[in-house]
C-alpha positions in Angstrom: -4.0 -24.5 -48.2 -4.6 -26.6 -45.2 -7.0 -28.7 -47.2 -4.3 -29.4 -49.9 -1.7 -30.5 -47.4 -4.3 -32.7 -45.6 -5.0 -34.4 -49.0 -1.4 -34.8 -49.9 -0.5 -36.3 -46.5 -3.5 -38.7 -46.6 -2.7 -39.8 -50.1 1.0 -40.6 -49.3 0.2 -42.3 -46.0 -2.3 -44.6 -47.8 0.3 -45.3 -50.5 2.9 -46.3 -48.0 0.5 -48.6 -46.1 -0.7 -50.4 -49.2 2.9 -50.7 -50.6 4.0 -52.3 -47.2 1.1 -54.6 -47.5 2.1 -55.5 -51.1 5.8 -56.1 -50.1 4.9 -58.2 -47.2 2.2 -60.4 -48.8 2.5 -60.4 -52.6 6.0 -59.7 -54.0 7.4 -63.2 -53.5 4.7 -65.3 -55.1 4.3 -66.1 -58.7 0.8 -64.8 -59.4 2.2 -62.1 -61.7 -1.1 -61.2 -63.2 -2.7 -60.8 -59.8 0.2 -58.8 -58.7 -0.1 -56.5 -61.7 -3.9 -56.1 -60.9 -3.2 -55.2 -57.2 -0.7 -52.6 -58.1 -2.9 -50.9 -60.5 -5.8 -51.0 -57.9 -3.5 -49.4 -55.3 -2.8 -46.6 -57.7 -6.5 -46.2 -58.5 -7.4 -46.3 -54.9 -4.9 -43.6 -54.0 -5.9 -41.4 -56.9 -9.6 -41.3 -55.8 -8.9 -41.1 -52.1 -9.0 -37.3 -52.1 -12.7 -37.6 -53.0 -13.2 -39.4 -49.7 -13.1 -35.9 -47.9 -16.5 -35.4 -49.4 -18.0 -38.7 -48.4 -19.7 -38.9 -45.1 -20.3 -42.1 -43.0 -22.4 -42.3 -39.9 -21.1 -42.6 -36.4 -22.9 -42.4 -32.9 -22.7 -38.7 -32.0 -22.4 -37.2 -28.6 -25.7 -35.8 -27.4 -26.2 -32.0 -27.6 -24.9 -31.0 -24.3 -23.6 -28.1 -22.4 -20.3 -26.3 -22.3 -19.1 -24.1 -19.3 -22.2 -22.4 -18.0 -24.9 -24.4 -19.5 -24.2 -23.2 -23.0 -25.9 -25.5 -25.4 -23.7 -26.5 -28.4 -24.1 -28.8 -31.4 -21.2 -31.1 -31.9 -18.7 -28.8 -33.5 -14.9 -28.3 -33.5 -13.1 -25.3 -32.0 -11.2 -23.1 -34.5 -7.6 -22.4 -33.3 -6.3 -18.9 -34.0 -2.7 -18.2 -32.8 -1.2 -14.9 -32.1 1.9 -16.1 -33.7 0.3 -17.2 -36.8 1.3 -14.5 -39.2 3.3 -14.0 -42.5 6.1 -16.1 -41.5 4.0 -19.3 -41.0 2.0 -18.4 -44.0 5.2 -18.1 -46.1 6.6 -21.5 -44.9 3.6 -23.2 -46.5 4.0 -21.5 -49.8 7.8 -22.3 -49.7 6.9 -26.0 -49.2 4.4 -26.1 -52.0 6.8 -24.1 -54.3 9.4 -26.7 -53.6 7.0 -29.5 -54.3 5.9 -27.9 -57.6 9.4 -27.0 -58.7 10.6 -30.7 -58.4 7.4 -32.0 -59.9 7.8 -29.6 -62.8 11.4 -30.8 -63.4 10.2 -34.5 -63.3 7.4 -33.6 -65.7 9.8 -32.0 -68.1 12.0 -35.2 -67.9 8.9 -37.4 -68.4 8.0 -35.2 -71.6 11.5 -35.4 -72.9 11.5 -39.1 -72.7 8.2 -39.3 -74.6 9.5 -36.9 -77.2 12.6 -39.1 -77.5 10.5 -42.2 -78.1 8.2 -40.5 -80.6 11.3 -39.1 -82.4 12.8 -42.5 -82.7 9.6 -44.0 -83.9 9.5 -41.3 -86.6 13.1 -41.7 -87.6 13.2 -45.6 -87.6 12.3 -47.8 -90.4 9.2 -49.9 -90.3 9.5 -53.6 -91.0 8.1 -57.1 -90.2 9.9 -59.9 -88.7 8.2 -63.3 -88.0 4.8 -61.7 -88.7 5.6 -58.9 -86.1 5.6 -55.3 -86.9 8.8 -53.6 -85.6 10.7 -50.5 -85.9 14.4 -50.9 -87.2 16.6 -48.3 -85.5 20.3 -47.4 -85.9 20.5 -46.4 -82.2 22.4 -49.0 -80.3 20.6 -50.5 -77.2 18.7 -53.4 -76.1 15.3 -54.1 -77.7 12.4 -52.4 -76.2 8.7 -51.6 -76.6 6.5 -48.7 -76.0 2.7 -49.4 -76.5 2.4 -50.7 -80.1 5.9 -49.9 -81.1 8.7 -52.5 -80.9 12.2 -51.1 -81.5 15.1 -53.4 -82.4 18.6 -52.4 -83.5 19.5 -53.5 -87.0 22.2 -55.6 -85.9 19.9 -57.6 -83.7 17.8 -58.9 -86.8 20.4 -61.6 -87.2 20.7 -62.6 -83.6 19.8 -66.3 -83.0 17.7 -65.2 -80.0 15.6 -62.8 -82.0 12.5 -65.0 -81.8 12.6 -64.9 -78.0 13.1 -61.2 -78.0 10.1 -60.7 -80.2 7.9 -62.9 -78.1 9.0 -61.1 -75.0 8.2 -57.7 -76.4 4.9 -58.8 -78.0 3.8 -59.7 -74.5 4.5 -56.2 -73.3 2.6 -54.8 -76.4 -0.3 -57.3 -76.2 -0.9 -56.8 -72.4 -0.5 -52.9 -72.6 2.3 -52.9 -70.1 3.1 -49.4 -71.0 0.0 -48.2 -69.3 1.5 -49.5 -66.0 4.8 -47.8 -66.7 3.1 -44.4 -67.3 0.9 -44.7 -64.2 3.9 -45.4 -62.1 5.9 -42.5 -63.6 3.0 -40.0 -63.1 2.8 -41.2 -59.4 6.5 -40.5 -58.9 6.0 -37.0 -60.5 3.3 -36.1 -57.9 4.7 -37.9 -54.9 8.4 -37.7 -55.6 9.1 -37.1 -51.9 7.6 -40.4 -50.9 10.1 -43.2 -51.0 7.3 -45.8 -51.2 6.2 -44.4 -54.5 9.6 -45.2 -56.0 9.5 -48.7 -54.4 6.0 -49.1 -56.2 7.5 -48.0 -59.5 10.2 -50.5 -59.2 7.8 -53.3 -58.3 5.6 -52.3 -61.2 8.4 -52.7 -63.7 10.0 -55.9 -62.4 6.6 -57.6 -62.3 5.9 -56.6 -66.0 9.3 -58.3 -66.8 8.2 -61.4 -65.0 5.0 -61.6 -67.0 7.0 -61.2 -70.3 9.5 -63.8 -69.2 6.8 -66.2 -68.1 5.2 -65.9 -71.5 8.5 -66.9 -73.3 9.0 -70.0 -71.0 5.3 -71.0 -71.3 5.7 -71.0 -75.1 8.0 -73.9 -74.7 11.4 -72.1 -75.0 14.2 -73.6 -72.9 14.4 -71.5 -69.7 18.2 -72.0 -69.3 19.0 -71.0 -72.9 16.7 -67.9 -72.4 18.5 -66.9 -69.3 21.8 -67.1 -71.2 20.4 -64.8 -73.8 19.4 -62.4 -71.1 23.0 -62.3 -69.8 24.4 -61.6 -73.3 22.2 -58.5 -73.5 22.7 -57.2 -70.0 25.1 -54.4 -70.8 23.3 -52.8 -73.5 21.8 -49.5 -72.7 18.2 -48.2 -73.2 16.7 -45.1 -74.8 14.4 -44.1 -72.0 13.0 -45.3 -68.7 9.4 -45.2 -70.0 10.0 -48.3 -72.2 9.7 -52.0 -71.5 13.3 -53.1 -72.1 14.2 -56.8 -72.9 17.1 -56.8 -70.3 15.9 -54.1 -68.1 16.0 -54.2 -64.2 17.9 -56.7 -61.9 18.5 -59.7 -64.0 19.3 -61.9 -60.9 15.7 -61.3 -59.6 14.3 -62.3 -63.1 16.3 -65.5 -63.3 15.5 -66.5 -59.7 11.7 -66.0 -60.4 11.9 -68.0 -63.5 13.4 -70.9 -61.7 11.2 -70.5 -58.6 8.5 -73.2 -58.0 5.0 -71.9 -59.0 2.9 -70.7 -56.0 -0.1 -72.8 -55.0 -3.4 -71.5 -56.3 -4.9 -71.3 -52.8 -2.5 -68.5 -52.2 -4.5 -66.2 -54.2 -6.9 -65.8 -51.3 -4.5 -63.4 -49.6 -5.3 -60.9 -52.2 -8.7 -60.4 -50.8 -7.0 -58.7 -47.7 -6.6 -55.6 -50.0 -10.4 -55.0 -49.7 -10.8 -54.7 -45.9 -7.6 -52.6 -45.7 -8.8 -50.2 -48.5 -12.2 -50.0 -46.9 -10.6 -49.1 -43.5 -8.4 -46.5 -45.1 -11.3 -45.1 -47.0 -13.3 -44.6 -43.8 -10.5 -43.1 -41.9 -10.0 -40.5 -44.7 -13.8 -39.7 -45.0 -15.8 -37.3 -42.8 -17.8 -38.7 -39.8 -21.3 -37.3 -39.3 -23.9 -37.6 -36.8 -26.0 -41.0 -37.1 -29.5 -39.8 -36.6 -31.6 -42.0 -34.4 -34.8 -39.9 -34.4 -37.8 -42.0 -33.7 -40.6 -39.4 -33.6 -40.8 -35.7 -33.0 -43.3 -34.5 -30.3 -44.8 -31.1 -30.4 -46.0 -29.9 -27.0 -48.8 -27.6 -26.1 -46.4 -24.9 -25.2 -44.8 -24.9 -28.6 -41.6 -26.8 -27.6 -40.6 -29.8 -29.7 -38.8 -32.9 -28.4 -37.6 -36.0 -30.1 -36.1 -39.3 -29.2 -32.5 -40.1 -29.7 -32.2 -43.7 -28.8 -33.8 -44.0 -25.5 -33.3 -40.4 -24.5 -35.8 -37.6 -25.0 -34.1 -34.4 -26.2 -35.5 -30.9 -26.6 -34.8 -29.6 -30.2 -36.9 -26.5 -30.1 -37.9 -24.4 -27.2 -41.3 -22.7 -26.7 -41.4 -19.2 -28.3 -38.2 -19.7 -30.3 -38.4 -19.8 -34.2 -35.2 -21.9 -34.6 -34.3 -25.5 -33.7 -31.4 -26.4 -31.4 -30.9 -29.9 -33.0 -32.4 -31.3 -36.2 -32.3 -34.5 -38.1 -30.1 -32.9 -40.7 -27.8 -30.2 -39.3 -26.8 -27.2 -41.3 -23.4 -27.3 -43.0 -20.9 -24.8 -44.1 -20.3 -25.2 -47.9 -17.5 -27.8 -48.2 -18.1 -29.1 -44.6 -16.3 -28.6 -41.2 -12.8 -28.4 -42.5 -13.9 -25.9 -45.1 -15.3 -23.8 -42.1 -12.1 -24.1 -40.3 -10.0 -23.1 -43.2 -12.2 -20.1 -43.8 -12.0 -18.9 -40.2 -8.3 -19.5 -40.0 -7.7 -17.5 -43.3 -9.8 -14.5 -42.2 -9.4 -14.2 -38.4 -6.7 -11.7 -37.5 -5.4 -11.7 -33.8 -6.0 -8.1 -32.7 -2.7 -6.3 -31.9 -4.0 -4.9 -28.7 -4.7 -8.4 -27.5 -1.4 -9.5 -28.5 0.4 -6.8 -26.6 -1.7 -7.4 -23.6 -1.2 -11.2 -24.0 -5.0 -11.8 -23.8 -6.0 -15.3 -25.0 -9.0 -17.6 -24.5 -12.0 -19.3 -26.1 -14.8 -17.0 -27.6 -18.0 -19.0 -27.9 -20.2 -17.6 -30.7 -23.6 -18.5 -31.7 -25.7 -17.6 -34.7 -28.8 -18.9 -36.5 -28.7 -20.5 -40.0 -32.0 -19.6 -41.5 -34.2 -21.8 -43.8 -32.5 -20.1 -46.7 -29.1 -20.8 -45.4 -28.3 -17.1 -44.6 -26.7 -16.6 -41.1 -28.2 -14.1 -38.7 -28.6 -13.2 -35.1 -24.9 -13.3 -34.1 -24.2 -13.5 -30.5 -21.3 -14.0 -28.1 -22.3 -16.5 -25.6 -19.0 -16.5 -23.7 -16.5 -13.8 -24.3 -12.9 -13.1 -23.5 -12.2 -9.5 -24.2 -14.0 -6.8 -26.4 -11.4 -6.9 -29.1 -11.3 -10.8 -29.3 -15.2 -10.9 -29.2 -15.4 -8.3 -31.9 -13.0 -10.1 -34.2 -14.9 -13.4 -33.9 -18.1 -11.8 -34.8 -16.7 -9.8 -37.6 -15.3 -12.9 -39.4 -18.5 -15.0 -38.7 -20.5 -12.3 -40.5 -18.5 -12.7 -43.6 -19.5 -16.4 -44.1 -21.5 -17.3 -47.3 -24.7 -19.1 -47.2 -24.9 -22.4 -45.4 -26.7 -25.6 -46.5 -29.8 -25.2 -44.2 -30.7 -27.8 -41.6 -33.8 -30.0 -42.2 -36.4 -31.4 -40.0 -38.9 -34.0 -41.4 -37.5 -33.2 -44.8 -38.1 -29.5 -44.7 -35.6 -26.7 -44.2 -35.7 -25.1 -40.8 -33.7 -22.4 -38.9 -31.1 -23.8 -36.5 -29.0 -22.2 -33.9 -25.4 -23.1 -34.4 -22.4 -22.6 -32.0 -18.8 -22.3 -33.0 -16.0 -21.8 -30.4 -13.0 -19.8 -31.6 -9.8 -20.3 -29.5 -7.4 -17.4 -29.4 -3.9 -18.7 -28.4 -1.3 -16.2 -27.1 2.4 -16.2 -27.9 
């Protein structure tokens, strides 16, 4: 559950950041094809971002050190367990996800209904050819529109003097597969409906597609002023569904203003490169940092202890007489990573009722050995708080599945691992 909320929050924060970048840098230029590409790349990046939680990048780690009374720990995060974490907090999370699912389901039904309406209209309409363009003649009044390879035109429109411009406009939508962009933006709204930036992105996608189609008409030699008057004539005609590319859709004032605007200088395309470092930074922020190993050489001493060099410091990684390591080149890992371990412990640790009543709280520092086969053994309390809290921490740790074992010199080895569990009172 926690992992789901983390992914959802990260995804929407990234979408908001990239949307703001787009609005600030790109929405006023006339590089419509570049703008379309950047919008699609933003959607693609945000879609794959949840995978970043499984990507690891290296950072300089703190050295294995001591906590409290010389207890050696390996860089790990304390797990918080609250006495007030119970059914009420658990239910709140489910209420939130049920609300999210309910509204997403309604938007999905609306989306499917619109798809069905378009397919029904395509089946009901009559196929025809005008100026060498395959169209669907419909008796449903509304402005001309397209959806993938279908171009829908009302029968009365066939005698309109601006029909050639309409066909050229809609053929641009068809030829450049603009319906893909529309569907992507609609799906994003279904999943992230609560994020205002996802609706802004949807608006920007659709208006930019109209800019592209309008530019195509003007570039073919049609008089821009006459074309704009034709747009005004069709302004008040309705549309069948919001999934389509309509001839007169969206804010007409913006389209006319963009057609009359001076073309942006080509050097301005360089600013689109700013998307790359911003995306790289967001990707790194969403991924999981791991220890950057600086092992130069392991030294085996006569007494059986092993030391190694981390940078310019010599660190003991295995004591004499012990069959496990303290630090290894590749540390053991809970299946799914640190966040999965935290989720597992938070889901299974139950705050003892006796400790609640006595208002006992504190940090229980536990230790165990992750064997060469990944099986955990030799559970210990290095620093306890009370018998009840100590016993609960050990009970849950013993439920853990196999870990991915640690490795030294490429070989699996046993490693002692330390996990602090914070019990917080009311």
